[in-house]
C-alpha positions, 0 to 999 in steps of 0.5 A, a space after each residue: 146309839 154310838 159305838 161308845 154307848 152301851 144299852 142300859 140294863 136297868 133294875 130297881 133296888 129297894 131298901 127298908 129298915 131302921 134308920 141309922 147313919 151310913 146306910 146310903 154309903 154302905 149300899 152305894 159302896 157295894 154297888 160301886 165295887 160291883 160296877 153298878 151305876 146309880 141312875 136315880 135315887 129316892 129316900 125317905 124316913 117315915 117314923 124312924 123307918 128308912 126307905 130307899 128306891 134306887 134305879 141302877 144300870 147293870 150293863 157293866 155289873 160284875 155279877 148277873 141279877 141272880 147273884 146280885 140279889 143273893 149278895 144284896 140279901 146277905 148285905 142287908 142281913 149283915 147291916 140289918 135292912 131288907 134289900 131286894 133288886 128287881 129287873 126294870 122289865 118286871 115293872 114295865 110288864 106290870 103297867 102294860 095295858 
């Protein structure tokens, strides 16, 4: 890794709720303000329910994971969605043999 590169600190953001316009924009804006980079995103609408998973990089984040979790939960309450964040290591540990 070069001196200009920093190690990534990956987490997964899950969003579920009734579909409406502007969801991706609101969550992306929040992440941008927190200096969190979106690495990958997948979204689907299933019978009117919006489901989105984002892989994000927390390496430059303004807040730690605990604070971000609380902020995302409050944002979800405000806009009528369930928003959760989990560190990528949790998923890696669950799938180790």
